[in-house]
C-alpha positions as protocol buffer text, in pm:
chain_id: "A"
residue {
  index: 1
  type: MET
  ca { x: -1119 y: 530 z: 211 }
}
residue {
  index: 2
  type: ASN
  ca { x: -1118 y: 207 z: 470 }
}
residue {
  index: 3
  type: ILE
  ca { x: -801 y: 66 z: 601 }
}
residue {
  index: 4
  type: ILE
  ca { x: -832 y: -309 z: 665 }
}
residue {
  index: 5
  type: PRO
  ca { x: -570 y: -438 z: 890 }
}
residue {
  index: 6
  type: ILE
  ca { x: -527 y: -810 z: 839 }
}
residue {
  index: 7
  type: GLU
  ca { x: -472 y: -992 z: 1221 }
}
residue {
  index: 8
  type: GLY
  ca { x: -153 y: -902 z: 1377 }
}
residue {
  index: 9
  type: THR
  ca { x: -48 y: -575 z: 1227 }
}
residue {
  index: 10
  type: LEU
  ca { x: 50 y: -301 z: 1405 }
}
residue {
  index: 11
  type: GLU
  ca { x: -214 y: -89 z: 1542 }
}
residue {
  index: 12
  type: SER
  ca { x: 39 y: 186 z: 1574 }
}
residue {
  index: 13
  type: VAL
  ca { x: 131 y: 177 z: 1249 }
}
residue {
  index: 14
  type: ILE
  ca { x: -231 y: 218 z: 1108 }
}
residue {
  index: 15
  type: GLN
  ca { x: -348 y: 482 z: 1286 }
}
residue {
  index: 16
  type: THR
  ca { x: -79 y: 701 z: 1238 }
}
residue {
  index: 17
  type: ILE
  ca { x: -94 y: 617 z: 798 }
}
residue {
  index: 18
  type: PRO
  ca { x: -409 y: 846 z: 788 }
}
residue {
  index: 19
  type: GLU
  ca { x: -329 y: 1172 z: 860 }
}
residue {
  index: 20
  type: ARG
  ca { x: -2 y: 1136 z: 601 }
}
residue {
  index: 21
  type: LEU
  ca { x: -213 y: 1008 z: 377 }
}
residue {
  index: 22
  type: LYS
  ca { x: -459 y: 1333 z: 364 }
}
residue {
  index: 23
  type: ASP
  ca { x: -159 y: 1520 z: 280 }
}
residue {
  index: 24
  type: VAL
  ca { x: -73 y: 1372 z: 8 }
}
residue {
  index: 25
  type: PHE
  ca { x: -455 y: 1331 z: -155 }
}
residue {
  index: 26
  type: PRO
  ca { x: -621 y: 1658 z: -11 }
}
residue {
  index: 27
  type: ASN
  ca { x: -967 y: 1654 z: -84 }
}
residue {
  index: 28
  type: VAL
  ca { x: -966 y: 1291 z: -198 }
}
residue {
  index: 29
  type: ILE
  ca { x: -938 y: 1124 z: 124 }
}
residue {
  index: 30
  type: ASP
  ca { x: -1157 y: 1328 z: 378 }
}
residue {
  index: 31
  type: GLU
  ca { x: -1271 y: 1046 z: 616 }
}
residue {
  index: 32
  type: VAL
  ca { x: -1126 y: 703 z: 699 }
}
residue {
  index: 33
  type: GLU
  ca { x: -1295 y: 400 z: 831 }
}
residue {
  index: 34
  type: TYR
  ca { x: -1093 y: 166 z: 998 }
}
residue {
  index: 35
  type: ARG
  ca { x: -1256 y: -173 z: 959 }
}
residue {
  index: 36
  type: PRO
  ca { x: -1227 y: -478 z: 1198 }
}
residue {
  index: 37
  type: GLU
  ca { x: -936 y: -670 z: 1187 }
}
residue {
  index: 38
  type: ILE
  ca { x: -978 y: -968 z: 928 }
}
residue {
  index: 39
  type: GLU
  ca { x: -794 y: -1311 z: 919 }
}
residue {
  index: 40
  type: MET
  ca { x: -528 y: -1378 z: 663 }
}
residue {
  index: 41
  type: PRO
  ca { x: -701 y: -1607 z: 347 }
}
residue {
  index: 42
  type: SER
  ca { x: -530 y: -1938 z: 440 }
}
residue {
  index: 43
  type: LYS
  ca { x: -514 y: -1987 z: 59 }
}
residue {
  index: 44
  type: ALA
  ca { x: -282 y: -1718 z: 11 }
}
residue {
  index: 45
  type: TYR
  ca { x: -68 y: -1897 z: 160 }
}
residue {
  index: 46
  type: ASN
  ca { x: 270 y: -2085 z: 8 }
}
residue {
  index: 47
  type: PRO
  ca { x: 442 y: -2268 z: 295 }
}
residue {
  index: 48
  type: SER
  ca { x: 697 y: -2359 z: 52 }
}
residue {
  index: 49
  type: ARG
  ca { x: 800 y: -1957 z: 39 }
}
residue {
  index: 50
  type: ASP
  ca { x: 699 y: -1883 z: 358 }
}
residue {
  index: 51
  type: GLN
  ca { x: 462 y: -1605 z: 206 }
}
residue {
  index: 52
  type: TYR
  ca { x: 156 y: -1514 z: 75 }
}
residue {
  index: 53
  type: ARG
  ca { x: 2 y: -1401 z: -269 }
}
residue {
  index: 54
  type: ALA
  ca { x: -88 y: -1044 z: -285 }
}
residue {
  index: 55
  type: GLN
  ca { x: -334 y: -1129 z: -575 }
}
residue {
  index: 56
  type: ILE
  ca { x: -531 y: -1414 z: -387 }
}
residue {
  index: 57
  type: ILE
  ca { x: -591 y: -1154 z: -110 }
}
residue {
  index: 58
  type: LEU
  ca { x: -732 y: -886 z: -328 }
}
residue {
  index: 59
  type: HIS
  ca { x: -965 y: -1137 z: -499 }
}
residue {
  index: 60
  type: HIS
  ca { x: -1049 y: -1216 z: -134 }
}
residue {
  index: 61
  type: ILE
  ca { x: -1098 y: -823 z: 6 }
}
residue {
  index: 62
  type: ALA
  ca { x: -1314 y: -779 z: -340 }
}
residue {
  index: 63
  type: LYS
  ca { x: -1557 y: -1062 z: -291 }
}
residue {
  index: 64
  type: LYS
  ca { x: -1605 y: -1029 z: 65 }
}
residue {
  index: 65
  type: PHE
  ca { x: -1645 y: -619 z: 69 }
}
residue {
  index: 66
  type: GLY
  ca { x: -1804 y: -604 z: -322 }
}
residue {
  index: 67
  type: SER
  ca { x: -1778 y: -255 z: -488 }
}
residue {
  index: 68
  type: LYS
  ca { x: -2027 y: -88 z: -220 }
}
residue {
  index: 69
  type: GLU
  ca { x: -1697 y: 22 z: -9 }
}
residue {
  index: 70
  type: GLY
  ca { x: -1494 y: 311 z: -124 }
}
residue {
  index: 71
  type: LYS
  ca { x: -1110 y: 239 z: -163 }
}
residue {
  index: 72
  type: ILE
  ca { x: -982 y: 7 z: 54 }
}
residue {
  index: 73
  type: LEU
  ca { x: -639 y: -18 z: 218 }
}
residue {
  index: 74
  type: VAL
  ca { x: -535 y: -339 z: 342 }
}
residue {
  index: 75
  type: ILE
  ca { x: -231 y: -358 z: 553 }
}
residue {
  index: 76
  type: THR
  ca { x: -48 y: -686 z: 695 }
}
residue {
  index: 77
  type: SER
  ca { x: 267 y: -755 z: 862 }
}
residue {
  index: 78
  type: GLU
  ca { x: 335 y: -1081 z: 698 }
}
residue {
  index: 79
  type: ASP
  ca { x: 555 y: -1123 z: 379 }
}
residue {
  index: 80
  type: LEU
  ca { x: 365 y: -1080 z: 3 }
}
residue {
  index: 81
  type: TYR
  ca { x: 478 y: -1188 z: -314 }
}
residue {
  index: 82
  type: SER
  ca { x: 380 y: -1208 z: -628 }
}
residue {
  index: 83
  type: GLN
  ca { x: 374 y: -1400 z: -939 }
}
residue {
  index: 84
  type: ARG
  ca { x: 642 y: -1324 z: -1108 }
}
residue {
  index: 85
  type: LEU
  ca { x: 858 y: -1140 z: -827 }
}
residue {
  index: 86
  type: ASN
  ca { x: 1078 y: -1318 z: -494 }
}
residue {
  index: 87
  type: PHE
  ca { x: 904 y: -1001 z: -260 }
}
residue {
  index: 88
  type: ILE
  ca { x: 626 y: -710 z: -300 }
}
residue {
  index: 89
  type: PHE
  ca { x: 582 y: -484 z: -33 }
}
residue {
  index: 90
  type: GLY
  ca { x: 212 y: -434 z: -202 }
}
residue {
  index: 91
  type: GLN
  ca { x: 5 y: -464 z: -454 }
}
residue {
  index: 92
  type: ALA
  ca { x: -304 y: -252 z: -594 }
}
residue {
  index: 93
  type: GLN
  ca { x: -603 y: -305 z: -861 }
}
residue {
  index: 94
  type: LYS
  ca { x: -489 y: -52 z: -1146 }
}
residue {
  index: 95
  type: PRO
  ca { x: -752 y: 109 z: -1186 }
}
residue {
  index: 96
  type: GLY
  ca { x: -992 y: 17 z: -907 }
}
residue {
  index: 97
  type: LYS
  ca { x: -1052 y: 32 z: -499 }
}
residue {
  index: 98
  type: ILE
  ca { x: -851 y: -235 z: -332 }
}
residue {
  index: 99
  type: ALA
  ca { x: -465 y: -178 z: -244 }
}
residue {
  index: 100
  type: ILE
  ca { x: -223 y: -342 z: 21 }
}
residue {
  index: 101
  type: ILE
  ca { x: 37 y: -320 z: 159 }
}
residue {
  index: 102
  type: SER
  ca { x: 327 y: -560 z: 353 }
}
residue {
  index: 103
  type: LEU
  ca { x: 496 y: -401 z: 683 }
}
residue {
  index: 104
  type: HIS
  ca { x: 724 y: -686 z: 682 }
}
residue {
  index: 105
  type: ARG
  ca { x: 1025 y: -589 z: 485 }
}
residue {
  index: 106
  type: LEU
  ca { x: 938 y: -192 z: 535 }
}
residue {
  index: 107
  type: LYS
  ca { x: 1134 y: -283 z: 936 }
}
residue {
  index: 108
  type: PRO
  ca { x: 1461 y: -145 z: 956 }
}
residue {
  index: 109
  type: GLU
  ca { x: 1574 y: -485 z: 1143 }
}
residue {
  index: 110
  type: PHE
  ca { x: 1462 y: -699 z: 874 }
}
residue {
  index: 111
  type: TRP
  ca { x: 1737 y: -540 z: 672 }
}
residue {
  index: 112
  type: GLY
  ca { x: 1972 y: -639 z: 985 }
}
residue {
  index: 113
  type: LYS
  ca { x: 1972 y: -231 z: 1057 }
}
residue {
  index: 114
  type: LYS
  ca { x: 1853 y: -97 z: 1431 }
}
residue {
  index: 115
  type: LYS
  ca { x: 1504 y: -63 z: 1489 }
}
residue {
  index: 116
  type: ASP
  ca { x: 1402 y: 311 z: 1355 }
}
residue {
  index: 117
  type: ARG
  ca { x: 1011 y: 396 z: 1420 }
}
residue {
  index: 118
  type: ASP
  ca { x: 1043 y: 701 z: 1187 }
}
residue {
  index: 119
  type: LEU
  ca { x: 1200 y: 560 z: 890 }
}
residue {
  index: 120
  type: PHE
  ca { x: 994 y: 256 z: 962 }
}
residue {
  index: 121
  type: LEU
  ca { x: 686 y: 475 z: 956 }
}
residue {
  index: 122
  type: ALA
  ca { x: 841 y: 693 z: 615 }
}
residue {
  index: 123
  type: ARG
  ca { x: 854 y: 373 z: 458 }
}
residue {
  index: 124
  type: ALA
  ca { x: 512 y: 229 z: 522 }
}
residue {
  index: 125
  type: VAL
  ca { x: 340 y: 612 z: 394 }
}
residue {
  index: 126
  type: LYS
  ca { x: 536 y: 591 z: 83 }
}
residue {
  index: 127
  type: GLU
  ca { x: 411 y: 247 z: -48 }
}
residue {
  index: 128
  type: CYS
  ca { x: 25 y: 304 z: 65 }
}
residue {
  index: 129
  type: VAL
  ca { x: 33 y: 639 z: -138 }
}
residue {
  index: 130
  type: HIS
  ca { x: 211 y: 390 z: -445 }
}
residue {
  index: 131
  type: GLU
  ca { x: -36 y: 174 z: -410 }
}
residue {
  index: 132
  type: LEU
  ca { x: -335 y: 365 z: -391 }
}
residue {
  index: 133
  type: GLY
  ca { x: -144 y: 590 z: -653 }
}
residue {
  index: 134
  type: HIS
  ca { x: -246 y: 265 z: -874 }
}
residue {
  index: 135
  type: THR
  ca { x: -617 y: 234 z: -773 }
}
residue {
  index: 136
  type: PHE
  ca { x: -618 y: 596 z: -897 }
}
residue {
  index: 137
  type: GLY
  ca { x: -503 y: 461 z: -1260 }
}
residue {
  index: 138
  type: LEU
  ca { x: -113 y: 621 z: -1219 }
}
residue {
  index: 139
  type: ASP
  ca { x: 134 y: 392 z: -1361 }
}
residue {
  index: 140
  type: HIS
  ca { x: 475 y: 345 z: -1224 }
}
residue {
  index: 141
  type: CYS
  ca { x: 707 y: 664 z: -1302 }
}
residue {
  index: 142
  type: GLU
  ca { x: 1061 y: 701 z: -1415 }
}
residue {
  index: 143
  type: ASP
  ca { x: 1107 y: 949 z: -1187 }
}
residue {
  index: 144
  type: GLN
  ca { x: 1340 y: 800 z: -857 }
}
residue {
  index: 145
  type: LYS
  ca { x: 1199 y: 1069 z: -670 }
}
residue {
  index: 146
  type: CYS
  ca { x: 867 y: 993 z: -717 }
}
residue {
  index: 147
  type: VAL
  ca { x: 638 y: 797 z: -469 }
}
residue {
  index: 148
  type: MET
  ca { x: 548 y: 629 z: -778 }
}
residue {
  index: 149
  type: SER
  ca { x: 851 y: 488 z: -899 }
}
residue {
  index: 150
  type: PHE
  ca { x: 914 y: 145 z: -914 }
}
residue {
  index: 151
  type: SER
  ca { x: 1037 y: -20 z: -576 }
}
residue {
  index: 152
  type: ASN
  ca { x: 1219 y: -386 z: -570 }
}
residue {
  index: 153
  type: ARG
  ca { x: 1484 y: -264 z: -328 }
}
residue {
  index: 154
  type: ILE
  ca { x: 1435 y: -93 z: 34 }
}
residue {
  index: 155
  type: GLU
  ca { x: 1714 y: 156 z: -99 }
}
residue {
  index: 156
  type: HIS
  ca { x: 1465 y: 248 z: -390 }
}
residue {
  index: 157
  type: THR
  ca { x: 1172 y: 293 z: -108 }
}
residue {
  index: 158
  type: ASP
  ca { x: 1412 y: 510 z: 105 }
}
residue {
  index: 159
  type: ARG
  ca { x: 1530 y: 747 z: -222 }
}
residue {
  index: 160
  type: LYS
  ca { x: 1182 y: 846 z: -322 }
}
residue {
  index: 161
  type: LYS
  ca { x: 943 y: 1083 z: -150 }
}
residue {
  index: 162
  type: ALA
  ca { x: 602 y: 1031 z: -35 }
}
residue {
  index: 163
  type: ARG
  ca { x: 445 y: 1242 z: -316 }
}
residue {
  index: 164
  type: PHE
  ca { x: 422 y: 1284 z: -637 }
}
residue {
  index: 165
  type: CYS
  ca { x: 644 y: 1432 z: -882 }
}
residue {
  index: 166
  type: GLU
  ca { x: 470 y: 1708 z: -1103 }
}
residue {
  index: 167
  type: LYS
  ca { x: 398 y: 1473 z: -1424 }
}
residue {
  index: 168
  type: CYS
  ca { x: 216 y: 1201 z: -1161 }
}
residue {
  index: 169
  type: GLU
  ca { x: 51 y: 1522 z: -967 }
}
residue {
  index: 170
  type: GLU
  ca { x: -113 y: 1617 z: -1263 }
}
residue {
  index: 171
  type: ASN
  ca { x: -246 y: 1313 z: -1375 }
}
residue {
  index: 172
  type: MET
  ca { x: -394 y: 1268 z: -1053 }
}
residue {
  index: 173
  type: LYS
  ca { x: -575 y: 1566 z: -1077 }
}
residue {
  index: 174
  type: SER
  ca { x: -683 y: 1458 z: -1449 }
}
residue {
  index: 175
  type: PHE
  ca { x: -828 y: 1143 z: -1294 }
}
residue {
  index: 176
  type: LEU
  ca { x: -990 y: 1365 z: -992 }
}
residue {
  index: 177
  type: ARG
  ca { x: -1132 y: 1590 z: -1260 }
}
residue {
  index: 178
  type: VAL
  ca { x: -1251 y: 1260 z: -1484 }
}
residue {
  index: 179
  type: ARG
  ca { x: -1426 y: 1132 z: -1165 }
}
residue {
  index: 180
  type: GLU
  ca { x: -1623 y: 1468 z: -1059 }
}
């Protein structure tokens, strides 16, 4: 798996995430390669919203890195949105190779709370696992504790675990068997 930070992203977060992902995806994520920081594609910025459109970034990464790479996790500190949502914590190709998460709204300070590094990292890991789950073909899950549960509020992210429910775990195993 490749991790690609977009300029200005917190390096300490980027260095912490892979070990936690290896716990959730054993035998899937064995080696993580850090790519150099890239610039945010300027065409992704929407000045009227002061946000970046995630789909444009995913398309940019796909063109830049092509099909020769394994899974790619893009991490940014910028605020993201998608066509039908005011903001998103992340987005992914489903199924596919590329996922992006935004750290912007995962920070407790964004929501008027005191800084809490552990909570921030837990949220970041959950969103990484969720978006990578989509790259393996997993859909959103109705189990609110499952990491594949849809989050459109930070409270939704906080209530879910950083792991798959039994059903999603089985779906992941099925996907991996097909891949072998």
